[in-house]
MIKOL-636386 format. One record per residue (C-alpha): x, y, z; residue in one letter. Coordinates in pm, whole numbers, plus 50000, padded with zeros to 5 digits. Layout:
N
     px     py     pz  code
      X      Y      Z     A
...
REM end
This chain:
473
     px     py     pz  code
  71129  65772  13367     M
  71478  65899  13461     F
  71322  66183  13664     D
  71118  65929  13857     A
  71428  65722  13922     M
  71609  66030  14047     D
  71318  66113  14278     D
  71320  65761  14416     N
  71697  65779  14469     S
  71665  66108  14659     W
  71389  65959  14872     N
  71601  65655  14941     D
  71887  65878  15049     A
  71661  66071  15288     E
  71534  65748  15438     M
  71888  65617  15481     L
  71988  65943  15655     A
  71688  65929  15887     M
  71767  65568  15970     R
  72127  65668  16041     A
  72010  65934  16290     Y
  71795  65677  16473     E
  72082  65431  16495     L
  72311  65710  16619     Y
  72065  65802  16894     E
  72056  65435  17000     N
  72437  65426  17018     G
  72475  65195  16715     E
  72749  65406  16562     L
  72893  65159  16312     K
  72553  65081  16157     D
  72463  65451  16162     A
  72783  65538  15972     L
  72713  65271  15708     E
  72361  65405  15650     Q
  72483  65763  15627     L
  72764  65670  15386     E
  72504  65504  15160     D
  72298  65823  15169     A
  72605  66037  15087     I
  72691  65812  14795     E
  72351  65895  14644     I
  72377  66267  14727     N
  72741  66368  14777     P
  72656  66738  14790     E
  72469  66726  15121     N
  72712  66895  15358     A
  72493  66827  15664     A
  72512  66450  15609     W
  72889  66462  15562     I
  72921  66675  15878     F
  72711  66421  16071     N
  72931  66138  15938     A
  73223  66328  16093     G
  73039  66349  16427     L
  72979  65971  16420     I
  73347  65911  16344     L
  73433  66131  16642     D
  73207  65912  16854     G
  73409  65610  16734     M
  73740  65790  16815     D
  73834  65787  16448     Q
  73952  66148  16453     F
  74164  66147  16136     K
  73871  66010  15934     S
  73644  66270  16097     A
  73888  66543  15989     I
  73859  66423  15629     N
  73477  66435  15655     A
  73478  66790  15793     Y
  73719  66908  15524     Q
  73489  66755  15258     Q
  73184  66925  15414     A
  73368  67261  15414     L
  73433  67231  15044     Q
  73054  67249  15001     I
  72984  67510  15273     T
  73319  67680  15339     P
  73203  67935  15602     D
  73002  67709  15835     D
  73133  67781  16190     P
  72985  67456  16332     E
  73181  67243  16087     I
  73493  67454  16127     M
  73471  67425  16508     N
  73447  67045  16491     S
  73746  67039  16252     L
  73953  67256  16489     A
  73860  67037  16788     V
  73978  66725  16602     D
  74302  66895  16493     Y
  74360  66950  16866     T
  74282  66586  16942     R
  74546  66462  16698     V
  74805  66718  16814     G
  74794  66948  16511     Q
  74764  67258  16726     Y
  74879  67517  16475     D
  74613  67400  16226     L
  74353  67413  16504     A
  74444  67772  16595     I
  74429  67874  16228     D
  74076  67738  16200     V
  73962  67895  16529     F
  74097  68233  16418     E
  73911  68197  16088     K
  73590  68128  16284     I
  73651  68444  16486     E
  73688  68651  16169     S
  73370  68509  16014     I
  73151  68477  16326     A
  73299  68677  16620     P
  72995  68595  16840     D
  73033  68218  16795     F
  73111  68120  17155     E
  73239  67762  17094     P
  73522  67906  16884     G
  73662  68065  17202     Y
  73550  67791  17442     C
  73720  67508  17257     N
  74031  67715  17187     R
  74095  67705  17564     I
  74188  67338  17535     I
  74413  67393  17230     T
  74612  67660  17411     Y
  74624  67448  17730     A
  74768  67154  17531     E
  75029  67395  17390     M
  75116  67507  17749     D
  75007  67860  17656     Q
  74790  67899  17963     H
  74770  68281  17955     Q
  74616  68261  17609     K
  74383  67987  17735     A
  74265  68218  18014     E
  74216  68502  17762     H
  73992  68274  17552     M
  73793  68187  17866     F
  73719  68555  17931     Y
  73630  68611  17564     M
  73382  68323  17583     A
  73240  68457  17913     Q
  73142  68781  17746     Q
  72917  68584  17509     I
  72791  68316  17749     N
  72888  68352  18118     P
  72723  68021  18211     D
  72886  67782  17964     C
  72967  67462  18156     P
  73218  67350  17892     I
  73411  67675  17932     C
  73451  67617  18305     F
  73546  67255  18237     Y
  73809  67350  17979     N
  73969  67625  18189     I
  73971  67378  18478     G
  74189  67151  18263     N
  74425  67441  18196     S
  74451  67519  18571     L
  74508  67152  18652     F
  74794  67149  18401     G
  74945  67445  18592     Q
  74902  67260  18925     R
  74656  67518  19045     E
  74439  67244  19187     Y
  74210  67451  19410     K
  74116  67682  19124     R
  74063  67382  18897     A
  73831  67227  19157     I
  73628  67549  19179     W
  73586  67559  18799     C
  73483  67195  18779     W
  73240  67237  19065     Q
  73090  67528  18867     R
  73060  67296  18565     T
  72879  67046  18788     Q
  72635  67316  18905     Q
  72555  67423  18549     L
  72547  67072  18404     E
  72512  66797  18673     P
  72531  66523  18408     T
  72857  66647  18253     H
  73065  66335  18173     P
  73327  66238  18432     Q
  73303  66566  18624     I
  73321  66405  18967     S
  73615  66203  18841     Y
  73803  66516  18741     R
  73730  66675  19080     I
  73860  66354  19245     A
  74183  66379  19047     Q
  74236  66740  19153     A
  74173  66662  19522     Y
  74415  66369  19495     W
  74684  66584  19335     A
  74627  66850  19604     D
  74674  66592  19879     G
  74313  66583  20007     D
  74275  66205  20016     I
  73933  66197  20186     A
  73773  66435  19932     K
  73937  66249  19643     A
  73795  65916  19765     R
  73451  66073  19809     E
  73441  66197  19448     H
  73585  65876  19300     F
  73308  65680  19467     L
  73050  65939  19356     K
  73161  65898  18993     E
  73156  65521  19016     L
  72798  65528  19149     R
  72698  65721  18836     I
  72906  65515  18588     T
  73004  65188  18757     P
  73148  65043  18437     G
  73375  65331  18338     D
  73715  65165  18297     I
  73911  65493  18305     D
  73763  65583  18644     V
  73809  65232  18787     I
  74172  65225  18672     L
  74252  65565  18822     D
  74073  65473  19145     F
  74287  65158  19157     G
  74601  65371  19120     L
  74469  65604  19391     F
  74423  65304  19622     L
  74777  65187  19541     L
  74903  65533  19636     D
  74720  65493  19968     C
  74890  65151  20018     D
  74552  64978  20000     E
  74700  64696  19794     I
  74418  64441  19810     D
  74149  64701  19730     S
  74356  64823  19433     A
  74396  64466  19306     A
  74020  64419  19327     E
  73968  64722  19100     K
  74211  64592  18838     F
  74040  64249  18847     H
  73710  64430  18802     R
  73841  64594  18487     I
  73946  64256  18347     L
  73595  64125  18413     E
  73458  64408  18198     I
  73734  64379  17935     N
  73958  64069  17964     P
  74200  64217  17711     E
  74265  64540  17897     Y
  74645  64529  17916     A
  74708  64813  18163     R
  74501  64636  18433     A
  74710  64323  18382     K
  75030  64529  18405     M
  74926  64686  18736     Y
  74834  64345  18879     L
  75192  64246  18796     A
  75319  64556  18976     E
  75113  64464  19283     I
  75255  64113  19281     E
  75612  64252  19268     L
  75551  64479  19566     H
  75394  64217  19796     R
  75617  64103  20081     Q
  75572  63739  19976     D
  75595  63822  19604     N
  75613  63565  19330     D
  75852  63702  19062     I
  75750  63433  18814     N
  75383  63519  18852     K
  75460  63891  18810     A
  75666  63816  18497     A
  75381  63609  18356     E
  75138  63901  18407     C
  75380  64144  18237     F
  75412  63902  17942     L
  75031  63877  17919     D
  75004  64257  17917     A
  75264  64288  17640     A
  75079  64030  17429     E
  74740  64196  17487     M
  74869  64535  17374     D
  75206  64532  17189     P
  75203  64916  17189     T
  75177  64948  17567     L
  75487  65099  17724     A
  75594  64942  18052     G
  75571  64560  18054     P
  75896  64496  17865     R
  76076  64758  18073     Y
  75968  64585  18394     R
  76056  64242  18250     L
  76402  64382  18168     A
  76445  64486  18532     Q
  76350  64134  18641     I
  76596  63989  18386     A
  76880  64205  18525     I
  76794  64111  18884     D
  76795  63740  18791     T
  77126  63772  18599     D
  76996  63746  18242     H
  77161  64050  18079     P
  77109  63938  17715     D
  76736  63892  17774     R
  76722  64232  17945     A
  76893  64400  17650     L
  76652  64244  17398     D
  76356  64364  17602     L
  76491  64716  17637     L
  76549  64742  17264     R
  76185  64647  17206     L
  76069  64897  17469     E
  76265  65182  17310     M
  76068  65137  16987     K
  75751  65245  17172     L
  75618  65591  17257     E
  75735  65644  17617     I
  75603  65957  17784     D
  75717  65899  18142     D
  76053  66078  18194     P
  76129  65863  18502     D
  76091  65547  18293     V
  76317  65686  18018     L
  76587  65771  18274     N
  76550  65428  18435     S
  76586  65252  18097     I
  76894  65463  18032     G
  77054  65363  18360     T
  76985  64994  18287     M
  77151  65034  17946     L
  77456  65184  18123     I
  77473  64876  18348     K
  77460  64659  18037     L
  77742  64856  17874     G
  77519  64999  17597     E
  77636  65357  17638     F
  77527  65499  17302     D
  77177  65356  17344     A
  77166  65495  17697     A
  77263  65845  17582     I
  76998  65827  17306     D
  76745  65745  17577     C
  76846  66045  17789     F
  76843  66271  17482     L
  76479  66171  17420     R
  76405  66303  17769     N
  76595  66625  17709     V
  76412  66681  17378     D
  76079  66685  17559     S
  76208  66866  17868     N
  76536  67066  17844     P
  76524  67111  18223     Q
  76544  66738  18302     N
  76832  66740  18548     V
  76859  66362  18585     E
  76895  66310  18209     A
  77196  66545  18195     F
  77345  66382  18505     Y
  77313  66033  18361     Y
  77459  66142  18026     M
  77758  66273  18216     G
  77783  65946  18406     K
  77774  65742  18084     A
  78058  65949  17939     L
  78258  65938  18264     A
  78244  65557  18274     I
  78388  65552  17922     Q
  78670  65785  18029     G
  78537  66085  17831     Q
  78596  66328  18118     T
  78560  66649  17917     E
  78211  66556  17798     G
  78124  66437  18147     A
  78233  66776  18291     F
  77995  66951  18052     H
  77686  66750  18147     F
  77758  66740  18522     F
  77808  67116  18530     E
  77485  67177  18337     Y
  77291  66950  18573     A
  77429  67142  18873     M
  77346  67476  18705     E
  76984  67362  18676     L
  76974  67347  19053     G
  77001  66976  19123     S
  77043  66875  19487     E
  77113  66510  19402     D
  77420  66436  19619     I
  77519  66145  19395     D
  77558  66395  19110     L
  77801  66603  19317     Y
  77995  66296  19430     K
  78034  66170  19072     D
  78135  66517  18952     A
  78400  66544  19224     I
  78539  66200  19130     E
  78560  66301  18762     V
  78720  66637  18847     Y
  78987  66456  19050     C
  79051  66204  18770     Q
  79095  66491  18528     G
  79324  66682  18762     G
  79066  66960  18809     Q
  79119  66987  19184     H
  79011  67349  19216     T
  78673  67260  19061     L
  78652  66954  19287     A
  78696  67176  19595     V
  78436  67423  19475     K
  78188  67141  19405     T
  78259  66990  19748     L
  78177  67319  19921     E
  77839  67333  19742     T
  77766  66967  19819     A
  77849  67005  20188     L
  77597  67292  20213     K
  77329  67053  20082     I
  77433  66751  20290     A
  77676  66862  20564     P
  77662  66524  20746     D
  77721  66299  20443     D
  78007  66065  20536     K
  78102  65994  20172     D
  78143  66365  20108     L
  78379  66399  20404     H
  78582  66104  20273     K
  78599  66273  19936     L
  78704  66595  20107     Q
  78997  66413  20267     T
  79093  66257  19933     R
  79081  66590  19750     V
  79292  66761  20019     R
  79545  66472  20002     S
  79553  66493  19623     A
  79606  66871  19634     M
  79876  66837  19901     L
  80043  66560  19701     S
  80030  66775  19392     R
  80176  67072  19585     K
  80460  66858  19724     V
  80524  66710  19383     K
  80542  67059  19230     N
  80777  67173  19506     T
  81002  66870  19460     V
  80999  66916  19085     N
  81092  67282  19128     K
  81377  67186  19368     Y
  81525  66938  19124     F
  81473  67178  18834     L
  81661  67449  19027     D
  81940  67202  19119     K
  81964  67094  18758     T
  81986  67451  18640     R
  82261  67524  18899     L
  82453  67215  18800     F
  82425  67294  18430     M
  82533  67655  18501     G
  82845  67530  18679     R
  82911  67288  18395     K
  82893  67565  18138     R
  83129  67789  18345     T
  83387  67507  18371     K
  83368  67440  18000     V
  83423  67808  17921     R
  83727  67814  18158     Q
  83873  67512  17981     M
  83824  67675  17639     I
  83974  68000  17754     N
  84282  67830  17907     S
  84337  67632  17588     K
  84340  67949  17380     H
  84588  68111  17625     D
REM end
């Protein structure tokens, strides 16, 4: 009796798994996952089912849950390169690059001819900015399969990250030849042409991608931004409205419509602010709307409102270094110097070569009268090769305030090489010369009076001695 029940249970599990595969093929991922989880509950030792559950979770963008599934499957079959490869790919997706590399290296030791272990490692190294290693993985993969479209796609991403746009285009065109239906391949080619300044080719490939996938929100959004970059404002607005027709809660489209409203000649600030507010409500994690509302609040003389908005914005993940610097400068205007410096430090943490962040930190300290700290940051910004004339002007002002006239002169000489016709620099040059002359005259006068005082005191001492001597006589 119990054996029969067990047989029935196993059969039920097989049927659930088969049903899950059918649902998966039809794109019904949630239902497929539920069916497969029921099958796994009956037979928790079936590594293939657990692995497939991970693949479904990947399709639902639930990468952390997929990682757990792959780890569970590997406890049953620890040396399966397919499962290990999927695990390493998801480690890359969630930013755990070291773990991904460890798994890829283990695949190489177990199955050195497993091409995906090299192919997918290209992306991991590209994400880590280790592009030479990414290229090495590409050539390793080529020795096993010289016509892998994913390899060409992945190395194209690495080249794009290095701004080698023409080489990236060639690789992605090769992907397209090998796999014409590769997802978003014309879109990636369009992005590379756009970055390389070939507007006509970029437009051609954006439109080609949209003919294939007319409802792809990522492509429509980027095409809208492309049109904005080309000053085709109305066409860009139409793209963002199209996105909201597909998904009325897509916050970024709403945010860019607000940007368009701000940049129209006959703009309506209240309408723009309303759009930014809508975007912030649609997606509270979206960076940008509160920052732009803060700018509007400052422009309309509402500093307290601006400060509240900036504090909320700073709680979000902000990747754009220009936005971080802009927030910092607004905080300086509002007198929030510590918060401003924290903002610039976030930029420096991600990019130690961010010249503007060092410049603005110096400016924040200079305004507070902390000239020594300001010297440090200004000098470092100039050492990094900045040609921002405002930086040099501010540095000269601070040097003069601190009595560092020799450094002021040296900085002026460098600044005048960058902008020889700048009127403000020539005014500063006159001020520095006057200050140095005044200092020289003051020193000369001081020396004169010091010498006179010494002479007088010498005469006084001689007279006193004569009086003492005559008294003794």
